[in-house]
All heavy atoms as a GROMACS GRO file, in nm:
protein
  577
    1MET      N    1  -7.815  -8.657   6.746
    1MET     CA    2  -7.888  -8.537   6.716
    1MET      C    3  -8.037  -8.569   6.730
    1MET      O    4  -8.085  -8.667   6.676
    1MET     CB    5  -7.856  -8.492   6.574
    1MET     CG    6  -7.930  -8.369   6.530
    1MET     SD    7  -7.894  -8.316   6.359
    1MET     CE    8  -7.723  -8.350   6.338
    2THR      N    9  -8.106  -8.481   6.802
    2THR     CA   10  -8.249  -8.502   6.821
    2THR      C   11  -8.328  -8.383   6.766
    2THR      O   12  -8.272  -8.274   6.747
    2THR     CB   13  -8.284  -8.518   6.970
    2THR    OG1   14  -8.258  -8.394   7.038
    2THR    CG2   15  -8.205  -8.631   7.035
    3PHE      N   16  -8.454  -8.406   6.746
    3PHE     CA   17  -8.543  -8.298   6.702
    3PHE      C   18  -8.539  -8.184   6.804
    3PHE      O   19  -8.535  -8.067   6.766
    3PHE     CB   20  -8.686  -8.351   6.688
    3PHE     CG   21  -8.786  -8.245   6.654
    3PHE    CD1   22  -8.804  -8.202   6.524
    3PHE    CD2   23  -8.862  -8.185   6.754
    3PHE    CE1   24  -8.895  -8.102   6.493
    3PHE    CE2   25  -8.954  -8.086   6.724
    3PHE     CZ   26  -8.970  -8.045   6.593
    4GLU      N   27  -8.539  -8.219   6.934
    4GLU     CA   28  -8.538  -8.117   7.038
    4GLU      C   29  -8.413  -8.031   7.029
    4GLU      O   30  -8.420  -7.908   7.042
    4GLU     CB   31  -8.549  -8.180   7.177
    4GLU     CG   32  -8.686  -8.232   7.210
    4GLU     CD   33  -8.716  -8.369   7.149
    4GLU    OE1   34  -8.622  -8.438   7.100
    4GLU    OE2   35  -8.834  -8.407   7.147
    5GLN      N   36  -8.299  -8.092   7.006
    5GLN     CA   37  -8.175  -8.015   6.994
    5GLN      C   38  -8.183  -7.917   6.878
    5GLN      O   39  -8.137  -7.803   6.890
    5GLN     CB   40  -8.055  -8.108   6.976
    5GLN     CG   41  -8.016  -8.181   7.102
    5GLN     CD   42  -7.909  -8.285   7.075
    5GLN    OE1   43  -7.921  -8.363   6.980
    5GLN    NE2   44  -7.807  -8.286   7.159
    6LEU      N   45  -8.239  -7.959   6.767
    6LEU     CA   46  -8.252  -7.870   6.652
    6LEU      C   47  -8.345  -7.754   6.685
    6LEU      O   48  -8.317  -7.639   6.651
    6LEU     CB   49  -8.304  -7.947   6.531
    6LEU     CG   50  -8.217  -8.062   6.481
    6LEU    CD1   51  -8.282  -8.130   6.361
    6LEU    CD2   52  -8.077  -8.016   6.449
    7LEU      N   53  -8.454  -7.783   6.752
    7LEU     CA   54  -8.547  -7.679   6.794
    7LEU      C   55  -8.479  -7.583   6.889
    7LEU      O   56  -8.493  -7.460   6.878
    7LEU     CB   57  -8.670  -7.742   6.860
    7LEU     CG   58  -8.775  -7.644   6.913
    7LEU    CD1   59  -8.834  -7.562   6.799
    7LEU    CD2   60  -8.884  -7.720   6.988
    8TYR      N   61  -8.400  -7.635   6.982
    8TYR     CA   62  -8.329  -7.551   7.079
    8TYR      C   63  -8.234  -7.456   7.008
    8TYR      O   64  -8.224  -7.338   7.044
    8TYR     CB   65  -8.251  -7.637   7.178
    8TYR     CG   66  -8.333  -7.725   7.269
    8TYR    CD1   67  -8.272  -7.818   7.350
    8TYR    CD2   68  -8.472  -7.717   7.273
    8TYR    CE1   69  -8.345  -7.900   7.434
    8TYR    CE2   70  -8.546  -7.800   7.356
    8TYR     CZ   71  -8.483  -7.891   7.436
    8TYR     OH   72  -8.555  -7.972   7.520
    9VAL      N   73  -8.163  -7.504   6.907
    9VAL     CA   74  -8.072  -7.419   6.830
    9VAL      C   75  -8.148  -7.305   6.764
    9VAL      O   76  -8.107  -7.189   6.771
    9VAL     CB   77  -7.994  -7.501   6.724
    9VAL    CG1   78  -7.922  -7.410   6.626
    9VAL    CG2   79  -7.896  -7.595   6.791
   10GLU      N   80  -8.260  -7.338   6.703
   10GLU     CA   81  -8.337  -7.233   6.635
   10GLU      C   82  -8.389  -7.130   6.734
   10GLU      O   83  -8.375  -7.009   6.711
   10GLU     CB   84  -8.452  -7.293   6.555
   10GLU     CG   85  -8.525  -7.186   6.475
   10GLU     CD   86  -8.630  -7.242   6.383
   10GLU    OE1   87  -8.720  -7.312   6.431
   10GLU    OE2   88  -8.620  -7.215   6.263
   11VAL      N   89  -8.445  -7.174   6.844
   11VAL     CA   90  -8.499  -7.080   6.944
   11VAL      C   91  -8.388  -6.995   7.004
   11VAL      O   92  -8.401  -6.873   7.017
   11VAL     CB   93  -8.578  -7.156   7.053
   11VAL    CG1   94  -8.616  -7.064   7.167
   11VAL    CG2   95  -8.703  -7.219   6.992
   12LEU      N   96  -8.276  -7.057   7.039
   12LEU     CA   97  -8.164  -6.982   7.097
   12LEU      C   98  -8.108  -6.881   6.998
   12LEU      O   99  -8.073  -6.769   7.037
   12LEU     CB  100  -8.055  -7.078   7.144
   12LEU     CG  101  -7.933  -7.016   7.210
   12LEU    CD1  102  -7.970  -6.925   7.326
   12LEU    CD2  103  -7.836  -7.126   7.255
   13SER      N  104  -8.104  -6.915   6.872
   13SER     CA  105  -8.052  -6.820   6.772
   13SER      C  106  -8.140  -6.696   6.762
   13SER      O  107  -8.090  -6.587   6.733
   13SER     CB  108  -8.040  -6.887   6.636
   13SER     OG  109  -8.166  -6.910   6.577
   14HIS      N  110  -8.269  -6.711   6.788
   14HIS     CA  111  -8.360  -6.595   6.782
   14HIS      C  112  -8.354  -6.510   6.908
   14HIS      O  113  -8.364  -6.388   6.901
   14HIS     CB  114  -8.503  -6.642   6.759
   14HIS     CG  115  -8.527  -6.696   6.622
   14HIS    ND1  116  -8.521  -6.619   6.507
   14HIS    CD2  117  -8.556  -6.822   6.581
   14HIS    CE1  118  -8.544  -6.695   6.402
   14HIS    NE2  119  -8.566  -6.819   6.444
   15HIS      N  120  -8.339  -6.574   7.024
   15HIS     CA  121  -8.345  -6.501   7.151
   15HIS      C  122  -8.210  -6.454   7.200
   15HIS      O  123  -8.203  -6.363   7.284
   15HIS     CB  124  -8.414  -6.588   7.257
   15HIS     CG  125  -8.559  -6.605   7.227
   15HIS    ND1  126  -8.653  -6.510   7.255
   15HIS    CD2  127  -8.626  -6.707   7.168
   15HIS    CE1  128  -8.772  -6.551   7.216
   15HIS    NE2  129  -8.758  -6.671   7.161
   16LYS      N  130  -8.101  -6.515   7.152
   16LYS     CA  131  -7.965  -6.474   7.184
   16LYS      C  132  -7.935  -6.471   7.334
   16LYS      O  133  -7.846  -6.401   7.380
   16LYS     CB  134  -7.933  -6.339   7.122
   16LYS     CG  135  -7.940  -6.342   6.970
   16LYS     CD  136  -7.912  -6.207   6.911
   16LYS     CE  137  -7.915  -6.202   6.762
   16LYS     NZ  138  -8.008  -6.282   6.689
   17SER      N  139  -8.011  -6.547   7.411
   17SER     CA  140  -7.992  -6.557   7.555
   17SER      C  141  -8.036  -6.697   7.598
   17SER      O  142  -8.148  -6.739   7.567
   17SER     CB  143  -8.076  -6.452   7.627
   17SER     OG  144  -8.097  -6.486   7.762
   18LEU      N  145  -7.948  -6.766   7.669
   18LEU     CA  146  -7.983  -6.900   7.717
   18LEU      C  147  -8.105  -6.895   7.807
   18LEU      O  148  -8.195  -6.979   7.795
   18LEU     CB  149  -7.866  -6.963   7.792
   18LEU     CG  150  -7.755  -7.022   7.705
   18LEU    CD1  151  -7.632  -7.053   7.789
   18LEU    CD2  152  -7.802  -7.146   7.635
   19GLN      N  153  -8.111  -6.796   7.896
   19GLN     CA  154  -8.223  -6.789   7.989
   19GLN      C  155  -8.354  -6.761   7.916
   19GLN      O  156  -8.456  -6.825   7.943
   19GLN     CB  157  -8.199  -6.683   8.097
   19GLN     CG  158  -8.307  -6.685   8.204
   19GLN     CD  159  -8.312  -6.818   8.278
   19GLN    OE1  160  -8.214  -6.860   8.338
   19GLN    NE2  161  -8.425  -6.887   8.272
   20LYS      N  162  -8.353  -6.666   7.823
   20LYS     CA  163  -8.476  -6.634   7.749
   20LYS      C  164  -8.522  -6.754   7.666
   20LYS      O  165  -8.641  -6.785   7.661
   20LYS     CB  166  -8.454  -6.513   7.659
   20LYS     CG  167  -8.443  -6.383   7.735
   20LYS     CD  168  -8.417  -6.267   7.641
   20LYS     CE  169  -8.393  -6.140   7.720
   20LYS     NZ  170  -8.357  -6.027   7.633
   21ALA      N  171  -8.428  -6.820   7.599
   21ALA     CA  172  -8.464  -6.937   7.518
   21ALA      C  173  -8.516  -7.050   7.607
   21ALA      O  174  -8.616  -7.114   7.573
   21ALA     CB  175  -8.343  -6.984   7.437
   22ALA      N  176  -8.453  -7.072   7.721
   22ALA     CA  177  -8.500  -7.176   7.813
   22ALA      C  178  -8.640  -7.146   7.863
   22ALA      O  179  -8.724  -7.236   7.873
   22ALA     CB  180  -8.403  -7.188   7.931
   23ASP      N  181  -8.668  -7.019   7.891
   23ASP     CA  182  -8.802  -6.980   7.935
   23ASP      C  183  -8.906  -7.009   7.826
   23ASP      O  184  -9.013  -7.061   7.854
   23ASP     CB  185  -8.807  -6.831   7.972
   23ASP     CG  186  -8.730  -6.800   8.100
   23ASP    OD1  187  -8.696  -6.893   8.176
   23ASP    OD2  188  -8.701  -6.680   8.122
   24VAL      N  189  -8.874  -6.975   7.703
   24VAL     CA  190  -8.966  -6.998   7.590
   24VAL      C  191  -8.989  -7.148   7.571
   24VAL      O  192  -9.101  -7.191   7.544
   24VAL     CB  193  -8.909  -6.935   7.460
   24VAL    CG1  194  -8.984  -6.984   7.337
   24VAL    CG2  195  -8.914  -6.783   7.468
   25LEU      N  196  -8.883  -7.227   7.588
   25LEU     CA  197  -8.891  -7.371   7.567
   25LEU      C  198  -8.945  -7.447   7.689
   25LEU      O  199  -8.968  -7.567   7.682
   25LEU     CB  200  -8.753  -7.426   7.531
   25LEU     CG  201  -8.698  -7.379   7.396
   25LEU    CD1  202  -8.548  -7.401   7.388
   25LEU    CD2  203  -8.771  -7.449   7.282
   26HIS      N  204  -8.960  -7.376   7.800
   26HIS     CA  205  -9.008  -7.436   7.925
   26HIS      C  206  -8.914  -7.546   7.974
   26HIS      O  207  -8.959  -7.655   8.014
   26HIS     CB  208  -9.151  -7.488   7.912
   26HIS     CG  209  -9.248  -7.384   7.868
   26HIS    ND1  210  -9.289  -7.281   7.950
   26HIS    CD2  211  -9.310  -7.364   7.750
   26HIS    CE1  212  -9.373  -7.203   7.884
   26HIS    NE2  213  -9.387  -7.252   7.762
   27ILE      N  214  -8.783  -7.517   7.965
   27ILE     CA  215  -8.682  -7.607   8.019
   27ILE      C  216  -8.586  -7.525   8.103
   27ILE      O  217  -8.593  -7.402   8.104
   27ILE     CB  218  -8.605  -7.682   7.907
   27ILE    CG1  219  -8.530  -7.584   7.816
   27ILE    CG2  220  -8.699  -7.770   7.826
   27ILE    CD1  221  -8.438  -7.652   7.716
   28THR      N  222  -8.496  -7.592   8.173
   28THR     CA  223  -8.399  -7.519   8.254
   28THR      C  224  -8.284  -7.467   8.168
   28THR      O  225  -8.253  -7.526   8.063
   28THR     CB  226  -8.341  -7.608   8.365
   28THR    OG1  227  -8.265  -7.714   8.305
   28THR    CG2  228  -8.451  -7.664   8.455
   29LYS      N  229  -8.223  -7.361   8.215
   29LYS     CA  230  -8.107  -7.306   8.145
   29LYS      C  231  -7.993  -7.410   8.139
   29LYS      O  232  -7.934  -7.429   8.031
   29LYS     CB  233  -8.062  -7.179   8.215
   29LYS     CG  234  -7.944  -7.110   8.152
   29LYS     CD  235  -7.910  -6.983   8.228
   29LYS     CE  236  -7.781  -6.923   8.182
   29LYS     NZ  237  -7.746  -6.804   8.261
   30PRO      N  238  -7.962  -7.481   8.250
   30PRO     CA  239  -7.858  -7.584   8.239
   30PRO      C  240  -7.894  -7.697   8.142
   30PRO      O  241  -7.808  -7.749   8.072
   30PRO     CB  242  -7.845  -7.637   8.382
   30PRO     CG  243  -7.895  -7.526   8.469
   30PRO     CD  244  -8.003  -7.459   8.389
   31GLY      N  245  -8.022  -7.733   8.137
   31GLY     CA  246  -8.066  -7.836   8.043
   31GLY      C  247  -8.047  -7.794   7.899
   31GLY      O  248  -8.003  -7.873   7.814
   32LEU      N  249  -8.079  -7.667   7.871
   32LEU     CA  250  -8.060  -7.614   7.736
   32LEU      C  251  -7.913  -7.610   7.701
   32LEU      O  252  -7.872  -7.652   7.592
   32LEU     CB  253  -8.123  -7.474   7.725
   32LEU     CG  254  -8.101  -7.400   7.594
   32LEU    CD1  255  -8.156  -7.478   7.475
   32LEU    CD2  256  -8.164  -7.261   7.600
   33SER      N  257  -7.833  -7.560   7.793
   33SER     CA  258  -7.689  -7.550   7.769
   33SER      C  259  -7.629  -7.688   7.742
   33SER      O  260  -7.548  -7.704   7.650
   33SER     CB  261  -7.621  -7.485   7.889
   33SER     OG  262  -7.482  -7.471   7.866
   34LEU      N  263  -7.669  -7.787   7.820
   34LEU     CA  264  -7.618  -7.923   7.802
   34LEU      C  265  -7.658  -7.979   7.666
   34LEU      O  266  -7.576  -8.038   7.594
   34LEU     CB  267  -7.668  -8.014   7.913
   34LEU     CG  268  -7.625  -8.160   7.904
   34LEU    CD1  269  -7.473  -8.172   7.912
   34LEU    CD2  270  -7.692  -8.241   8.013
   35ALA      N  271  -7.784  -7.961   7.627
   35ALA     CA  272  -7.832  -8.012   7.498
   35ALA      C  273  -7.754  -7.950   7.382
   35ALA      O  274  -7.716  -8.019   7.287
   35ALA     CB  275  -7.981  -7.987   7.482
   36ILE      N  276  -7.730  -7.819   7.390
   36ILE     CA  277  -7.654  -7.749   7.285
   36ILE      C  278  -7.510  -7.799   7.283
   36ILE      O  279  -7.454  -7.826   7.177
   36ILE     CB  280  -7.661  -7.597   7.305
   36ILE    CG1  281  -7.804  -7.545   7.291
   36ILE    CG2  282  -7.566  -7.525   7.208
   36ILE    CD1  283  -7.865  -7.557   7.154
   37SER      N  284  -7.448  -7.811   7.400
   37SER     CA  285  -7.309  -7.858   7.408
   37SER      C  286  -7.295  -7.999   7.353
   37SER      O  287  -7.198  -8.029   7.282
   37SER     CB  288  -7.260  -7.854   7.553
   37SER     OG  289  -7.250  -7.722   7.598
   38GLU      N  290  -7.390  -8.085   7.383
   38GLU     CA  291  -7.386  -8.222   7.332
   38GLU      C  292  -7.397  -8.224   7.180
   38GLU      O  293  -7.329  -8.301   7.112
   38GLU     CB  294  -7.495  -8.307   7.395
   38GLU     CG  295  -7.469  -8.341   7.539
   38GLU     CD  296  -7.582  -8.416   7.606
   38GLU    OE1  297  -7.695  -8.421   7.552
   38GLU    OE2  298  -7.558  -8.469   7.717
   39LEU      N  299  -7.485  -8.140   7.125
   39LEU     CA  300  -7.498  -8.132   6.979
   39LEU      C  301  -7.369  -8.079   6.917
   39LEU      O  302  -7.322  -8.133   6.816
   39LEU     CB  303  -7.617  -8.044   6.940
   39LEU     CG  304  -7.640  -8.027   6.791
   39LEU    CD1  305  -7.667  -8.161   6.722
   39LEU    CD2  306  -7.756  -7.930   6.766
   40GLU      N  307  -7.312  -7.975   6.977
   40GLU     CA  308  -7.185  -7.921   6.926
   40GLU      C  309  -7.076  -8.028   6.928
   40GLU      O  310  -7.000  -8.040   6.831
   40GLU     CB  311  -7.143  -7.799   7.008
   40GLU     CG  312  -7.231  -7.678   6.984
   40GLU     CD  313  -7.197  -7.560   7.073
   40GLU    OE1  314  -7.151  -7.581   7.188
   40GLU    OE2  315  -7.218  -7.445   7.029
   41ASP      N  316  -7.069  -8.106   7.035
   41ASP     CA  317  -6.970  -8.213   7.043
   41ASP      C  318  -6.995  -8.319   6.936
   41ASP      O  319  -6.901  -8.366   6.872
   41ASP     CB  320  -6.973  -8.278   7.182
   41ASP     CG  321  -6.916  -8.191   7.291
   41ASP    OD1  322  -6.849  -8.090   7.259
   41ASP    OD2  323  -6.940  -8.222   7.410
   42GLU      N  324  -7.121  -8.355   6.918
   42GLU     CA  325  -7.155  -8.456   6.817
   42GLU      C  326  -7.118  -8.411   6.677
   42GLU      O  327  -7.068  -8.489   6.596
   42GLU     CB  328  -7.305  -8.486   6.824
   42GLU     CG  329  -7.351  -8.592   6.728
   42GLU     CD  330  -7.500  -8.622   6.737
   42GLU    OE1  331  -7.562  -8.592   6.840
   42GLU    OE2  332  -7.554  -8.674   6.638
   43LEU      N  333  -7.142  -8.283   6.648
   43LEU     CA  334  -7.114  -8.230   6.515
   43LEU      C  335  -6.968  -8.187   6.497
   43LEU      O  336  -6.923  -8.164   6.385
   43LEU     CB  337  -7.206  -8.111   6.486
   43LEU     CG  338  -7.355  -8.142   6.480
   43LEU    CD1  339  -7.435  -8.014   6.463
   43LEU    CD2  340  -7.385  -8.240   6.368
   44GLY      N  341  -6.897  -8.172   6.608
   44GLY     CA  342  -6.758  -8.129   6.601
   44GLY      C  343  -6.742  -7.984   6.561
   44GLY      O  344  -6.644  -7.947   6.497
   45MET      N  345  -6.838  -7.901   6.600
   45MET     CA  346  -6.831  -7.758   6.568
   45MET      C  347  -6.902  -7.678   6.676
   45MET      O  348  -6.990  -7.728   6.744
   45MET     CB  349  -6.896  -7.728   6.433
   45MET     CG  350  -7.048  -7.742   6.432
   45MET     SD  351  -7.132  -7.682   6.284
   45MET     CE  352  -7.074  -7.793   6.162
   46LYS      N  353  -6.859  -7.554   6.690
   46LYS     CA  354  -6.926  -7.462   6.781
   46LYS      C  355  -7.038  -7.393   6.703
   46LYS      O  356  -7.014  -7.333   6.599
   46LYS     CB  357  -6.830  -7.356   6.836
   46LYS     CG  358  -6.742  -7.408   6.944
   46LYS     CD  359  -6.825  -7.435   7.065
   46LYS     CE  360  -6.740  -7.475   7.183
   46LYS     NZ  361  -6.821  -7.529   7.291
   47ILE      N  362  -7.159  -7.402   6.754
   47ILE     CA  363  -7.274  -7.338   6.691
   47ILE      C  364  -7.294  -7.199   6.750
   47ILE      O  365  -7.333  -7.106   6.679
   47ILE     CB  366  -7.401  -7.424   6.710
   47ILE    CG1  367  -7.380  -7.563   6.651
   47ILE    CG2  368  -7.523  -7.356   6.648
   47ILE    CD1  369  -7.486  -7.664   6.688
   48PHE      N  370  -7.264  -7.187   6.878
   48PHE     CA  371  -7.282  -7.060   6.949
   48PHE      C  372  -7.156  -7.020   7.024
   48PHE      O  373  -7.083  -7.105   7.074
   48PHE     CB  374  -7.396  -7.072   7.052
   48PHE     CG  375  -7.530  -7.094   6.991
   48PHE    CD1  376  -7.585  -7.221   6.987
   48PHE    CD2  377  -7.603  -6.989   6.938
   48PHE    CE1  378  -7.709  -7.244   6.931
   48PHE    CE2  379  -7.727  -7.010   6.880
   48PHE     CZ  380  -7.780  -7.138   6.876
   49GLU      N  381  -7.135  -6.891   7.031
   49GLU     CA  382  -7.031  -6.833   7.116
   49GLU      C  383  -7.104  -6.774   7.236
   49GLU      O  384  -7.188  -6.686   7.222
   49GLU     CB  385  -6.956  -6.723   7.040
   49GLU     CG  386  -6.842  -6.663   7.117
   49GLU     CD  387  -6.729  -6.763   7.140
   49GLU    OE1  388  -6.699  -6.843   7.048
   49GLU    OE2  389  -6.672  -6.761   7.250
   50ARG      N  390  -7.075  -6.827   7.353
   50ARG     CA  391  -7.143  -6.783   7.475
   50ARG      C  392  -7.056  -6.682   7.549
   50ARG      O  393  -6.938  -6.708   7.573
   50ARG     CB  394  -7.173  -6.902   7.564
   50ARG     CG  395  -7.267  -7.004   7.501
   50ARG     CD  396  -7.264  -7.134   7.583
   50ARG     NE  397  -7.347  -7.238   7.527
   50ARG     CZ  398  -7.304  -7.330   7.441
   50ARG    NH1  399  -7.181  -7.328   7.399
   50ARG    NH2  400  -7.386  -7.424   7.398
   51THR      N  401  -7.115  -6.570   7.586
   51THR     CA  402  -7.045  -6.468   7.665
   51THR      C  403  -7.137  -6.422   7.777
   51THR      O  404  -7.254  -6.460   7.782
   51THR     CB  405  -7.007  -6.346   7.578
   51THR    OG1  406  -7.126  -6.277   7.540
   51THR    CG2  407  -6.929  -6.386   7.454
   52ASN      N  408  -7.084  -6.338   7.863
   52ASN     CA  409  -7.166  -6.280   7.970
   52ASN      C  410  -7.275  -6.189   7.915
   52ASN      O  411  -7.373  -6.161   7.983
   52ASN     CB  412  -7.079  -6.203   8.069
   52ASN     CG  413  -6.989  -6.295   8.148
   52ASN    OD1  414  -7.016  -6.413   8.161
   52ASN    ND2  415  -6.881  -6.239   8.201
   53ARG      N  416  -7.257  -6.141   7.793
   53ARG     CA  417  -7.354  -6.048   7.734
   53ARG      C  418  -7.454  -6.116   7.642
   53ARG      O  419  -7.536  -6.051   7.580
   53ARG     CB  420  -7.280  -5.938   7.658
   53ARG     CG  421  -7.192  -5.855   7.750
   53ARG     CD  422  -7.134  -5.735   7.682
   53ARG     NE  423  -7.052  -5.774   7.568
   53ARG     CZ  424  -7.016  -5.691   7.473
   53ARG    NH1  425  -7.052  -5.566   7.477
   53ARG    NH2  426  -6.941  -5.732   7.373
   54GLY      N  427  -7.449  -6.248   7.634
   54GLY     CA  428  -7.546  -6.319   7.551
   54GLY      C  429  -7.483  -6.430   7.470
   54GLY      O  430  -7.368  -6.467   7.492
   55THR      N  431  -7.558  -6.478   7.376
   55THR     CA  432  -7.516  -6.590   7.292
   55THR      C  433  -7.525  -6.547   7.147
   55THR      O  434  -7.627  -6.496   7.103
   55THR     CB  435  -7.608  -6.711   7.318
   55THR    OG1  436  -7.604  -6.741   7.457
   55THR    CG2  437  -7.562  -6.831   7.240
   56LYS      N  438  -7.416  -6.569   7.075
   56LYS     CA  439  -7.408  -6.529   6.934
   56LYS      C  440  -7.384  -6.652   6.848
   56LYS      O  441  -7.306  -6.739   6.884
   56LYS     CB  442  -7.293  -6.429   6.919
   56LYS     CG  443  -7.272  -6.379   6.779
   56LYS     CD  444  -7.155  -6.284   6.774
   56LYS     CE  445  -7.126  -6.246   6.630
   56LYS     NZ  446  -7.007  -6.164   6.617
   57VAL      N  447  -7.451  -6.658   6.735
   57VAL     CA  448  -7.432  -6.769   6.641
   57VAL      C  449  -7.296  -6.753   6.572
   57VAL      O  450  -7.262  -6.645   6.525
   57VAL     CB  451  -7.546  -6.773   6.536
   57VAL    CG1  452  -7.529  -6.892   6.443
   57VAL    CG2  453  -7.682  -6.777   6.603
   58THR      N  454  -7.219  -6.861   6.567
   58THR     CA  455  -7.090  -6.859   6.499
   58THR      C  456  -7.111  -6.869   6.348
   58THR      O  457  -7.221  -6.903   6.302
   58THR     CB  458  -7.003  -6.979   6.544
   58THR    OG1  459  -7.066  -7.100   6.501
   58THR    CG2  460  -6.980  -6.978   6.694
   59PRO      N  461  -7.007  -6.843   6.268
   59PRO     CA  462  -7.020  -6.862   6.123
   59PRO      C  463  -7.063  -7.005   6.087
   59PRO      O  464  -7.148  -7.024   5.998
   59PRO     CB  465  -6.881  -6.830   6.069
   59PRO     CG  466  -6.828  -6.730   6.168
   59PRO     CD  467  -6.879  -6.777   6.302
   60ASP      N  468  -7.007  -7.107   6.155
   60ASP     CA  469  -7.051  -7.244   6.131
   60ASP      C  470  -7.198  -7.260   6.168
   60ASP      O  471  -7.274  -7.329   6.100
   60ASP     CB  472  -6.968  -7.344   6.214
   60ASP     CG  473  -6.830  -7.368   6.157
   60ASP    OD1  474  -6.810  -7.343   6.036
   60ASP    OD2  475  -6.743  -7.414   6.233
   61GLY      N  476  -7.238  -7.197   6.277
   61GLY     CA  477  -7.376  -7.203   6.321
   61GLY      C  478  -7.472  -7.141   6.221
   61GLY      O  479  -7.582  -7.192   6.200
   62ILE      N  480  -7.430  -7.032   6.159
   62ILE     CA  481  -7.514  -6.965   6.060
   62ILE      C  482  -7.539  -7.059   5.942
   62ILE      O  483  -7.652  -7.071   5.894
   62ILE     CB  484  -7.449  -6.833   6.013
   62ILE    CG1  485  -7.454  -6.731   6.127
   62ILE    CG2  486  -7.519  -6.778   5.888
   62ILE    CD1  487  -7.372  -6.606   6.102
   63ARG      N  488  -7.435  -7.127   5.898
   63ARG     CA  489  -7.451  -7.221   5.786
   63ARG      C  490  -7.543  -7.336   5.825
   63ARG      O  491  -7.629  -7.379   5.748
   63ARG     CB  492  -7.315  -7.272   5.739
   63ARG     CG  493  -7.233  -7.169   5.664
   63ARG     CD  494  -7.107  -7.228   5.603
   63ARG     NE  495  -7.007  -7.262   5.703
   63ARG     CZ  496  -6.922  -7.176   5.759
   63ARG    NH1  497  -6.928  -7.048   5.726
   63ARG    NH2  498  -6.833  -7.216   5.847
   64LEU      N  499  -7.527  -7.386   5.946
   64LEU     CA  500  -7.608  -7.496   5.994
   64LEU      C  501  -7.753  -7.454   6.018
   64LEU      O  502  -7.845  -7.531   5.994
   64LEU     CB  503  -7.548  -7.551   6.124
   64LEU     CG  504  -7.617  -7.669   6.188
   64LEU    CD1  505  -7.611  -7.790   6.095
   64LEU    CD2  506  -7.554  -7.700   6.322
   65LEU      N  507  -7.773  -7.332   6.061
   65LEU     CA  508  -7.906  -7.285   6.097
   65LEU      C  509  -8.004  -7.289   5.980
   65LEU      O  510  -8.121  -7.322   5.999
   65LEU     CB  511  -7.899  -7.143   6.155
   65LEU     CG  512  -8.021  -7.091   6.224
   65LEU    CD1  513  -8.065  -7.182   6.337
   65LEU    CD2  514  -7.995  -6.952   6.278
   66SER      N  515  -7.959  -7.259   5.860
   66SER     CA  516  -8.051  -7.263   5.746
   66SER      C  517  -8.100  -7.406   5.721
   66SER      O  518  -8.217  -7.427   5.689
   66SER     CB  519  -7.986  -7.206   5.620
   66SER     OG  520  -7.876  -7.284   5.579
   67THR      N  521  -8.012  -7.503   5.739
   67THR     CA  522  -8.052  -7.643   5.724
   67THR      C  523  -8.149  -7.684   5.836
   67THR      O  524  -8.249  -7.752   5.811
   67THR     CB  525  -7.929  -7.735   5.725
   67THR    OG1  526  -7.841  -7.695   5.619
   67THR    CG2  527  -7.968  -7.880   5.709
   68ILE      N  528  -8.119  -7.641   5.958
   68ILE     CA  529  -8.205  -7.674   6.071
   68ILE      C  530  -8.346  -7.615   6.050
   68ILE      O  531  -8.445  -7.684   6.074
   68ILE     CB  532  -8.143  -7.623   6.203
   68ILE    CG1  533  -8.022  -7.708   6.239
   68ILE    CG2  534  -8.246  -7.621   6.316
   68ILE    CD1  535  -7.942  -7.658   6.357
   69THR      N  536  -8.352  -7.492   6.005
   69THR     CA  537  -8.481  -7.428   5.981
   69THR      C  538  -8.560  -7.507   5.877
   69THR      O  539  -8.681  -7.529   5.895
   69THR     CB  540  -8.461  -7.282   5.936
   69THR    OG1  541  -8.389  -7.212   6.039
   69THR    CG2  542  -8.594  -7.213   5.912
   70ASP      N  543  -8.494  -7.552   5.772
   70ASP     CA  544  -8.562  -7.633   5.670
   70ASP      C  545  -8.614  -7.764   5.728
   70ASP      O  546  -8.725  -7.806   5.699
   70ASP     CB  547  -8.469  -7.662   5.552
   70ASP     CG  548  -8.440  -7.540   5.467
   70ASP    OD1  549  -8.515  -7.440   5.476
   70ASP    OD2  550  -8.340  -7.543   5.391
   71ILE      N  551  -8.533  -7.828   5.810
   71ILE     CA  552  -8.574  -7.956   5.871
   71ILE      C  553  -8.695  -7.936   5.961
   71ILE      O  554  -8.790  -8.015   5.958
   71ILE     CB  555  -8.458  -8.017   5.952
   71ILE    CG1  556  -8.347  -8.065   5.857
   71ILE    CG2  557  -8.506  -8.132   6.040
   71ILE    CD1  558  -8.219  -8.103   5.926
   72LEU      N  559  -8.695  -7.830   6.040
   72LEU     CA  560  -8.805  -7.806   6.134
   72LEU      C  561  -8.936  -7.769   6.065
   72LEU      O  562  -9.043  -7.792   6.119
   72LEU     CB  563  -8.765  -7.698   6.235
   72LEU     CG  564  -8.655  -7.736   6.333
   72LEU    CD1  565  -8.616  -7.617   6.418
   72LEU    CD2  566  -8.695  -7.855   6.418
   73ARG      N  567  -8.926  -7.715   5.947
   73ARG     CA  568  -9.047  -7.678   5.873
   73ARG      C  569  -9.102  -7.799   5.804
   73ARG      O  570  -9.209  -7.821   5.776
   73ARG     CB  571  -9.016  -7.567   5.773
   73ARG     CG  572  -8.992  -7.439   5.848
   73ARG     CD  573  -8.995  -7.322   5.758
   73ARG     NE  574  -8.973  -7.205   5.843
   73ARG     CZ  575  -8.904  -7.101   5.808
   73ARG    NH1  576  -8.849  -7.095   5.690
   73ARG    NH2  577  -8.891  -7.001   5.890
   0.00000   0.00000   0.00000
């Protein structure tokens, strides 16, 4: 788990779109997707549900997000 991955989770949760979050973070969409997938694998949980209509935070992700926000502050 890296600081960048935590930041990516927070930004993606606000923008609900991989492309929009990647643009804000100045990284590629595949790079963002890979970083999130690696974090999900490391934690053994899905943080986001990805669909053609956007990205939604899962219930596990919601619980994790409050901790991530505290860490980033």
